[in-house]
N, C-alpha and C positions, 0 to 999 in steps of 0.2 A: 136431417140433411137439408142443405140449402135448396132453394128453388132454382138457383142459377149456378152456372159453372164457370163463367168467364167474365173478364172485364176487357174492354178495348179502350185505349187512349191513343191520341196522336198529337204531334206538334209539327209546326212548320219551321224549318231552319233555312236560312238564306244562304245556303251553300249547295254545291252539286251533291248527288247521292254518294259518290265515292268518298268525298270529304266527310260527309255525315257518318258514313259507315266506319271510316277510319277513326274518327273522333270517338264514336261509341265504343269501338272495340280496342283501339290502341291507347286511348287516353282515358280509360274508364275511371282511374283513380282521381283524375283532375276534375271531372264533372259529377261523379257520384257523391251525393251529399254526405256530410259527416254528421256524427251524433248518434245517440242511442236509437233513434227511430229508423236509421238507415244502415248502420254498421254494427256488427257484432262487437267491435272494439269500442263502440260508444264514442266518448270524447277522447279516449286514449289514442296515441299514435297507431296507425295501422295503414295498410295499403290494399286497394282493390286491384286484382289482377285478372286478366283474361288471356288464355292461351289461344291464339287465333288460328284454329284448325278444327276439323271434325274430331271429336273425342277430347278436345282441349277442355281444361277446367276453368271455371270462374271461381275465384276464391279470394278471401280476405286474410292477409297476414296480420296477426295480432301479437305485438311484442316480438319476442325472439323467433322461435320456431313454430309457435302455435298458428294453426290455420283453420278457418271455417270455410268449408267448401260450399259455395252457394249453388253450384250446379255444374253440368258438363254440356258441351256443345254437341247437339244432335243433328243439326243441319248447318251447313256452311257454304254459302253461295255469294261471295263478295262481288259487287257492292250492293246487291239487291236484297239479301235476306239471310238471316241466320236464326237458329232456335236453340234453346237450352232448357235443361231441366232446372228447376228452382227448388231450393230447400230453405226453410226457415231454420234458425238455430234451435227452435223447439221441435223440429221434426225428428222422428225416430227412424231407424233403418227402414228403408223401403218406402217412406213417405216422400213423394215428390209431386210437383206440379210442372206445368210446361209454359214457357214464354216464347212467343214468335215475334220477331222484329223485322219489319220490311222498310225499305227505303225507296220511295217512288218519286220520280221527277214531278214537280208541280210548279208551273210558272218559272220564276227565277230562283228556285230552290228545291227543297226536298220535303216531302211529307214522311216523317218517321212515325210509323204506326206500330203499336205494341199490343199484343193480345196475351193475357195470362189466363190459362185454363187449367182444369183438373181439380177444382175446389170441391166437387161433390165427393171425392175420395177422402177428404179431410173431415173428420167428425165435427159436429156442431160444438162439442164441448172441448175441442182442442185448444191448447194455450195460444196458438197463433191467432186465434179469432178474438182474443181479449173480451170474451163474453158476447160478441156480436154474431148474429146468424143472418142468413139470407141476404137480402139486398143491402142491409146496413153494413154487413161485413164486406161485401163486394164493392160497395161505394167507398169504404175506407181504403181498400186495396187500390181501387182506381185513382183515388186522390194521391196515394203514396207514389204510384208510378207517374202520375201527372206532374208531381213535384220533381221527380227525377228527370223526366223528359224536358221540363222547363229549364232545369239546371244544364242539361245537355245543350239546349238551344242557346242559352246565355253563354255557354262556353265556346261554342263554335262561331257564333256571330254576336259578340257582346254589344255591338252598336246597332243591331237590327231592331 
């Protein structure tokens, strides 16, 4: 098992919390990076979707009717906070982790903070880890989320 369970990353966006929350949840397909590192569809056409409500799903449509369910909304408090379960395409039934996202006013914008936890429940030899364990794996997950949050920041305030 890993020695850690969670990663935390944050980004500053030069918009109010309600705008940042709306961009994250309502425009997820526009800022969520494309390609095999970020989407089940890889380079193929697909779309990220988020159903904005408690119990809503986060999923990627791939081609016609195929869907990869990334997770489901387990906390919904706009414009301050929401949380969802998260599943890799390599997860089996019952394997999930948890992502918390908060939107806090800071100066002339918002700090978007994300915490992804629950990794101790995923075995060290699981395919999602790509051979990495402990802090090496958590570091790669942190960089993955940091890339996505940077994309969000560039989407909401491209000239900032």
